[in-house]
Structures are given as structure tokens and as C-alpha cells.
N, C-alpha and C positions, 0 to 999 in steps of 0.2 A: 504494500500500500504506500509506504513512504518512498519506495523506488519510483512509483508512478508520479508522485508529487515532485520528486527530484527531476525526473525527465521533463515534466511539464514546466518547471522553473527554467531549466536550460533552454527549452524551446521558446519560452516567452522572452527571455533575455536575447536570444538570437533573433527573434522576430522584431524586437525593439530596435536592435542594432541595424537590421535590414531596413526597417521603416525610416530610420534616420538617414540611411544611405551614406553618400560620400561626405555630407556636411557634418557628420558626427564629430570630427576632430575640431571643428570651428565653433561648435555649439556649447551652450552652458550645460553642465551636469551638476546636479545637486544630490547630496546625501541627506537623509532625514531619519529621525527617531522620534516615536510617539511616547511622550512622557506618561500618558495614561496607561499604555501597555506595560511600561516598566513598573508602575505602581501595582498592576495586577500580576506582576512577575511573569509576563509574557514578552520577553525581549523581541524587538523587531528592528529591522533596518530596511531602508528603501532607497531607491535611486530614481531620479527624474531626469529625463532627457528632453531638452527643448527641441521641438520638431518644426516649429514655425514661429511666426511673429506673435501668435496668440495661443499656441498649443504646446502641450507636453505629453509625453508618454512615460509612465512610471511603473515600477514593480516593487512591491513590498513583500517581505518574507518574515514570518513571526512564528513563535512556538514556545511551548513550555513543557516542563516535566516536574510534576509534584509541587506546584506553587503553594506556598504557605503550608506545606505538609499534606495537602489534599491529594487524593489518588486521581490524577488527571494527566493526560498527555495530549498535546495538540501541536500540529504543524499546519501552517496555512501559507498560501501564495496568492497575491492579489495584484493583477495588472490593472492599470488605470489609464484613461485618456481624459485630459482636462482642457477646457477652453477658458482662457483668461480674458476678462472684460477690460482690463486696464491698458491693453495694447502692449504689455510687457510681461512675458511669462515669469512665474515665480514671484509675483508682486500683486498684492491686493486681492480682489474677489474672483472666484472661478466657479464653474459648474463642471461636472464630469460624470462619466460612466465608468463602472468598475465591474470586474468579475472576481469571484472569490472561490477558491478551491481549498478544502481542508480535510484533514484526517484527524480523528479524535478517539479517545478512550477515557471516559469520565465516569467516576463513581460519586454519586451524591445521594444522601439519605437512603443508603442500601439499594439504590437503583443504579444499574450499569448501562451506559450508552456508549456503544462502540460502532463507529462507521465512518462514512465519508459524506461530505456535503459540497454542493456547488451552487452558485447563484450569480445573479446579475443585479446591479443596483445603481442608484443615482446618488451623487454626492455634491456637496457645496461647501465652500469654505472661504476663508480670508487669510491672507498672509501679510503680516505686519513686518516691514523691514526693521531690523535691529542694528544694521550696519551695512557696509558694502557687500559682505558675503554672508551675513547671518540674517535669519528671519524666524518669526514665530507664527505658526499656522494654527488656526482654529477651524475644525471641520466636523461635519456630521452628514449622515445620509440614511437611506433605507435600501435594503436588499431583499429580493425574493429568493429564498434558499430552498433548494431541493435536497432532501437527505435520504440516505439508504443506510440503515443501522440495525444492529442487534440491540434490543432493549429488554432487560431482564432484571430480576432481583438477584442480589449477590448471594442469596441462599439457594438459587436454582442450580440444577445440574447443567454445567456448561456443555456437556456432551449432547444435550437435547437440541443444540443449535447446529448440529452437523448432520448431514444426510448424504449418504453415498460418498463419504470422505470430503464433502464440500461444506464450507461455511454457508449459512443462509441468513438473510436479514428478515426480521419479523416486523419491521417498522419502516415504512416508506411514506413520503409525503412532501409537502412544501409549507413554508411559513414565511411571514414577513418579519424581518428583524432590523433593529437599528444597526448601522454599520459605519465604518470610517469615523467613529467618534474619536476625536483627538485634540491634543494640545501638543504640537509637534515642533521640534527644533530643526531648522534647515540650515545647511551649510552649502554654499554654492562653490564648487571646486574650480570651475573656470567659466 
């Protein structure tokens, strides 16, 4: 499962570089980290590539293992496309679309949720310049997530979720969730 996400991340970075084309070397590249994710002990790192006068393409990767001692594992990859209203990327207000792919294994209140999710969403935000290369971003959005998971009680027999040597999911569906919630520090590399 994690191998699938790794391959997806490599493909998305390659696609971003391809979309930027020959101009990538002359464009701005920014690195960012969401402070809210670090409070939740889910470290993340992201890259944004300026692709035009008002557009950027970005990729965020985040994950955690046993945050605050809870039984939880998560890894996610999130590509984004943003349109900047100010006429200058990485400055002031923007709207965007994003996709989210994640793999998780979470135990909460004796219930276990193990599976994968994927979705699409809309996001909006504002970047406040803090200096020539630094910025502070405030963002939020909504995503429609589709999930495929095993959901069971921790006292269940795990063997009940195998059939013919194959894992099977007993819970599928979609849900609307808040996404891209962040207070993010941005550093523009060039």
C-alpha cells in the first residue's frame, strides 16, 4: 500500500516537472511546512513551482506514526494547482484545486480503521509576505473523499477479514471533509 503511494508521489513530482517544462530553472520554487500539522504530530513538507504569471503547481507529503502515543499510522500525498489573484504567485489571495491520496491504520475507542482514501477538493487561502523570501499562509478548503477500508472492533478476529488469502474491505463510501487547513510557513528558494 505504501509502495503505491510512493510510486504515485514520484509520478506526481515528475508530472510537475514536465508541466513546468524548460522554464523550471528560471522559475520560483518554494518550500513550505504547515504548523498545524506539526502540532498534530503529522510532519509535512511541500514544494510549489511557479508555472505562470498567476499559477503554481505544488505537492505536499505528510504522515505520522503513533502521534501522542495513539495507535495510528498515516501517509498522504497531495498535489495542488493554485490560481493567484494578485498577479504574482506566492503572494496574497488564491483559489485552487487539490487531490488527496492517503493510506491509514487508526485505532480509536476500540475501533480499527485501516484502508486507503482518495479525493478531490477546493481550497482558498492568503499568503502574507514576511520578507523577501518568507511568507505566512492561511488556508482552508473542502474535499470529497472516497474511502475503501476495513472497519472492525479491536476484539474481533482479524482473520475474518481474509477470504481466499485476500484482504477484503467491509466499508466503502464517500464523505465531505475539511481539508488544507493550515497556518503554513513558506520559504521561496529562488
